C-alpha positions in Angstrom: -0.1 0.2 -0.1 1.1 3.4 -0.7 0.6 7.0 0.5 0.9 10.2 -1.3 -0.5 12.1 1.4 2.4 14.2 3.4 3.0 12.0 7.0 2.6 13.7 9.8 6.2 12.9 12.1 5.0 13.5 16.0 8.5 13.6 17.9 8.3 11.8 21.5 10.1 14.2 23.9 11.2 12.7 27.3 13.0 15.9 28.3 13.5 19.5 27.9 16.7 18.7 26.2 14.9 16.5 23.5 12.5 18.7 22.8 14.7 21.8 21.9 16.4 18.8 19.6 13.0 18.2 18.0 12.3 21.7 17.6 15.8 22.0 16.1 15.3 19.4 13.4 12.1 20.6 12.2 9.7 19.2 14.2 6.3 20.3 14.3 4.3 17.9 16.2 5.6 16.9 19.5 4.3 14.3 22.2 5.7 15.6 25.5 6.0 13.2 28.5 8.6 12.2 31.6 10.6 8.9 32.0 10.2 7.5 29.1 12.2 3.8 30.3 9.0 3.6 32.7 6.9 3.7 29.4 6.5 7.3 29.9 4.3 9.5 32.4 3.2 13.2 32.5 5.8 15.4 32.4 6.4 18.7 34.1 4.3 21.8 33.0 7.4 23.5 32.0 7.7 21.8 29.0 4.6 22.4 27.3 5.8 26.5 28.0 8.8 25.9 26.0 7.4 23.9 23.4 5.1 26.9 22.7 8.1 29.5 23.1 9.9 27.1 20.4 7.1 27.9 17.8 6.3 24.0 17.7 2.8 24.1 15.9 1.0 20.8 17.7 1.9 20.2 21.5 0.6 16.7 22.9 0.7 16.2 26.6 1.0 12.3 27.8 -1.1 12.2 30.7 -0.6 9.0 32.6 0.1 9.3 36.4 2.3 6.2 37.0 3.7 3.2 35.5 2.6 0.1 34.8 -1.0 -0.9 33.6 -3.7 1.2 32.3 -6.3 0.4 35.2 -7.0 3.5 37.2 -8.6 3.9 40.3 -10.8 7.2 40.9 -8.1 8.7 42.8 -6.3 8.6 40.0 -8.7 9.9 37.5 -9.8 12.8 39.4 -6.0 13.5 39.4 -5.3 12.9 35.2 -8.4 15.0 35.0 -6.9 17.8 36.6 -3.4 17.2 35.2 -5.5 17.5 31.7 -6.9 21.0 32.8 -3.1 21.9 34.0 -2.0 21.1 30.3 -4.6 23.0 28.6 -4.3 25.9 30.5 -0.8 26.4 29.8 -1.5 26.1 26.1 -1.6 22.1 24.9 -3.3 21.4 21.7 -3.8 17.7 22.3 -3.7 15.3 25.3 -2.6 11.7 25.0 -4.3 9.1 27.6 -6.7 6.9 27.7 -8.0 3.9 30.2 -8.8 0.3 30.5 -10.5 -2.3 32.3 -8.9 -5.6 33.8 -10.6 -7.5 30.8 -8.6 -5.5 28.7 -11.4 -3.3 27.1 -12.0 0.3 27.1 -12.8 1.4 30.3 -15.5 4.0 28.6 -16.7 6.0 32.1 -13.5 7.2 32.6 -12.3 7.8 29.1 -15.0 9.9 29.0 -14.4 11.9 31.6 -10.8 12.2 30.5 -12.0 13.3 26.9 -14.7 15.6 28.3 -11.7 17.5 30.6 -10.0 17.5 27.3 -13.0 19.5 25.3 -11.9 21.5 22.8 -7.7 19.8 22.3 -7.0 16.8 20.1 -7.4 13.6 22.1 -5.3 10.7 21.2 -5.5 7.2 22.6 -2.4 6.3 23.6 -0.7 2.6 23.4 -2.9 1.1 26.2 -4.5 0.5 22.6 -1.8 -2.2 22.3 -2.8 -3.9 25.5 -6.3 -4.0 24.4 -8.1 -7.4 24.4 -9.8 -7.0 21.1 -8.4 -3.9 18.8 -10.8 -4.0 16.3 -13.6 -3.6 18.7 -11.6 -1.2 20.7 -11.0 1.0 17.3 -14.8 1.2 17.3 -15.3 2.0 20.8 -13.0 4.7 20.2 -14.6 6.1 17.2 -17.8 6.4 19.4 -16.2 7.8 22.1 -15.0 10.9 20.1 -11.4 10.0 20.3 -9.3 11.9 17.0 -6.3 9.4 16.7 -4.9 6.0 18.1 -1.3 5.7 18.8 -0.5 2.1 18.1 2.6 -0.5 17.4 -0.3 -2.5 16.0 -0.4 -4.5 19.4 3.4 -5.7 18.5 6.4 -5.6 20.0 7.2 -2.5 17.3 5.5 -1.0 14.7 7.2 -3.0 12.0 6.1 -6.2 12.9 2.4 -4.8 13.5 2.1 -3.6 9.7 -0.7 -6.3 9.0 -3.1 -5.0 12.1 -1.6 -1.2 11.2 -2.6 -1.8 7.4 -6.2 -3.4 9.1 -7.0 -0.7 11.1 -6.2 1.9 8.6 -9.1 0.3 6.4 -11.3 -0.4 8.8 -11.1 3.1 10.3 -11.8 4.6 6.7 -10.9 8.5 7.9 -13.1 8.1 10.9 -9.7 8.5 13.1 -6.2 8.4 12.3 -3.7 5.8 12.8 -0.4 6.7 14.5 2.2 4.1 14.2 4.6 4.3 17.0 7.3 2.1 18.9 10.7 1.2 17.0 10.4 3.5 14.0 13.8 5.2 12.8 14.7 6.8 9.7 15.8 3.3 8.0 12.2 1.7 8.1 10.0 4.5 8.4 9.4 5.0 4.4 8.6 0.8 4.4 6.3 1.6 7.8 4.5 4.1 5.5 4.0 2.5 2.4 2.8 -1.0 3.7 0.5 -0.1 6.3 -0.6 3.2 4.8 -0.7 5.3 7.7 -0.4 9.0 7.5 1.5 9.8 10.8 4.3 8.3 12.6 5.5 8.6 16.2 9.2 8.2 17.2 11.7 9.5 19.9 14.6 9.7 17.2 16.8 9.1 19.9 20.7 9.0 20.6 22.6 8.0 23.7 24.3 10.8 25.5 27.0 9.8 28.1 26.7 11.6 31.8 29.1 14.1 32.4 30.2 13.1 35.8 33.6 12.3 35.9 33.1 11.3 39.9 31.2 8.3 40.5 30.1 6.1 43.4 29.5 2.9 42.3 27.7 1.9 45.9 25.1 4.8 45.4 21.8 4.0 42.8 18.9 6.2 42.5 16.7 3.9 41.0 17.4 -0.3 40.3 21.1 -1.1 41.0 21.3 -2.8 37.6 20.5 0.2 35.5 23.0 2.5 33.8 22.5 5.8 35.5 25.4 7.3 33.7 23.8 7.3 30.2 20.7 8.2 29.1 18.5 9.1 25.8 17.8 12.3 24.1 16.1 13.3 20.5 18.7 14.0 18.2 18.0 17.1 15.8 19.9 15.3 13.0 17.7 11.8 13.4 14.4 13.9 13.4 15.9 15.9 9.8 16.0 12.5 8.6 13.2 10.9 9.9 10.6 13.6 8.4 12.5 13.4 5.0 12.4 9.7 4.5 8.6 9.1 6.0 7.7 11.6 2.5 10.0 9.7 0.4 
């Protein structure tokens, strides 16, 4: 399947440096989050104002209160609603969120609360979709709820492996909701992904690994898990962003 439309490239930024790199690379759309090693959680508000100052057109904010699953308590949902209100007031143009029930179906009541709080903004149902038990049924549910797009790997480990389902989702959605492919999207595989799956939007961290500037290392102390590398981190690269945008639109 080929696609002659301009492909929208969203850059996932997990920290302020990544945001600046995304803008430098020509990104017009970003998803702001934090703690990417945990799958991403709600970012600090300062990232939203920074994105607006950088002139980024589409500023989408992940609303996820913690790592782990997507089954949320009433207290967590109340906090998510409040975070959406703060994000709106700070200038976000879109919200990336969603909730599931224990059986893998959409938590309709709580997702409705999130969508209502985001009224006036784009609402992206995030990769909770990839943990759903019946993705084609979930697709129809999200369309009825009024979500504007779904971020998904095609329920696979990465978007390339998920091409068969991504292609099916695009066909069934038939323009009623946008399908944005994410997970493992790189400049090397984005053209294949776009051409084979037929998606008009892709999502990537466009990251490189940056080493710590620390010269003194206390090997006895860990801020998190003892087996984690705390002296390197992933950061978005402006050069990778440029290449990704160019290759997505070949």
